[in-house]
N, C-alpha and C positions, 0 to 999 in steps of 0.2 A: 722460427726454429722449433718453438714449442709444438707447432702443428705437425712437424715432420717426425717428432719423437715417436708417436704411435706407429707410424709407417716403418721406421727403423727397427723398432721392437718386433713388429710383426714379421718383417723380413728376416731378422735374426732367428726368431723362433722357427720360421718355416724352413730355413736352410740348415739349422742345427739338427733337425730330426732325421736327416739322411743317414747319419752314422748309427743311430739307434736301430734302423730298419735293416742293417746288413745281416745276412745269414751267417750262422756259425760255420766255421771251417776248421779243418785240422791244421794246427800250427806245428806240432812236433809229435813224434812217436818213438817208442822203444819196444821193439826194434824199428829202425827207420825203413821207409819205403825202398824196396829193391835191395836191401842190405843182405849180407851173408853173415850169419851168426855162428860162431864156433864155440863160444863159451856157454856154460850152463844157463839156460833161460828159465827164470822162475816167474817173472811178471811181465804182462803186456800192459803198456801204458800209452794212452792217447791223450793229448793236450789240445784243446780247442781255443779259439780266439775269444769266446764268450763263455759264460757259465752255461751249464747244461742241466736239464731237468732230471729228476730222480728216476723217471721211466726209461732213461737211456740205457742201452746195453750193447754188447758186441759178441760175436762168435768167432771161432778160429777153426778153419778147415785145412786138413792136410791133403795135398795133391788134388784139391777141388772136390773130393768125394767122401772124406772121412772126418767127421766132426771131432774136434779135440775138446774135452771137457774143460770149461773155465769155471773156477771157483772164486768165491770172495770178491765178486764184482762190486767195486766201490766208486762212488761219485763224490768228488770234492771240488766244488766250484766248476772250473773248466776242465778238470781232469777226470778221466774214466780209466780205471785199471782193474785187472783181475789176475789171478794166479793160475798158471798152467802146470800140468803134471811134470814131475821130475823125469819121467820116462819118455820124453818126446823123441820120436824117431827122426832120422835124417830125411830131408825132403823139402818140398816147396809148400809154404803155408800162406793162407789168405786170412787177414783179419778184417771182418766186415762189421761195421757199426751202424746202428739205427738210433740216432739221438734226437732229442727235442731241444732246440736251441733256446736262448733267452728270449728270442722274438716269437717263440711258439711254433716255428716251422720245423717239420720233420726232415732230417738230413740223413741220407743213406749213402755210404761210400765204402771203399776198402783200400787196403794196402797189401802188398805181398812181400815176403822175405823168404830166404832159404836158411834152413837150419842144418849145419854140418858139425854137430857135436860128436865127441868121442863116444863110441859104443862101449857098453859096460862089460862085454865078454871079451877077455884078452885074446883067445884063439881067433876070433873073428877079425880082430884088428890086424893080425899079421897077414891074413889072406884078403882082407877087405880093401887095402889101398887101391889096387887096380880097378875093382868095380866102383869104388867111390869116385874115382876120377871121371869115369864115364857119366854118372849122373851130374857131376859138376859141370861137365861140358854141355850137357843137355839143359841143366837148370837155367843158365843165362838165356838160352834161346827161348825156353818156355816162360821165363820171367819177363822177357822183353814183350811178349804178346800181352800179358796182363797189364804191364806198365803202359803199353800203348792204349789199351782199353781204359785203364785208370786215368791216364792223362786226358783222354777224350771225355771221360765222365767228369773230370775235374774242370775242364775248360768250360763246360756248359754252366755249372753253378758259378764260376768266376765271372762269366759274362753276364749272368742274370743280375747280380747286384749292381754292376756297372750300368746296365740298362735301366734298372730301377732308380739309381741315383740320377741319371740323366732325365728320366721322366719326372722325378720329384723336383729337380732343378727347374725344368720347364714349367711345371704346374706352379711352383713357388714364384717364379718370375711373373707368370700371368696374374697370380693373386696379388703380388706386390704392385704390379702396374694397375690393376683394377682398384686397389686400395688408394694408390696415389691419384688416380683419376677421380675417385669418389671424393677425396679430400679437396682436390683442385676445384671440382664443380661445386662442392658445398661452400668453399671460400668465395667462389665467383658469385654464387647466389646471395651470400651474406653482404656483398658489396653493393648490390642493386638497391 
């Protein structure tokens, strides 16, 4: 039994490393992917499953072509947040991040949301309901396309760690078998 202890310790260490090698991924966000925000939005918040490095950042684009200034970008453990202007216009927004995870890998991805906040000019509000309804009807269709692109982009990274885990398990199994074989042959040599 004492001779099996090093093998068991080696196997335990080999297989426990797989969780450390997993890439960072988005766990939650405010606003959420595909959501429609009607209340005043002051802060964008992204929370990942691991701590992220200080060089991580994100941008916000309106309708895919107009950058929205983000101020006070802060990183606290797994959380990345920043302040957006109080004068956000109604429309479709994309939050794109470029983070460095705890494992050192660079991860780039994005989420989309629609902002339908009240406009500040009262005369425009009286005439605006009919035009606002048309963009709302268009927004789900336009947001479905980025969601499909995002889900395709998210499927690839999700498959990658699973493949890495399988590879590590196979390598760990081979190493454990080699270690067991080495111990077996050394014990067999000692008996001669």
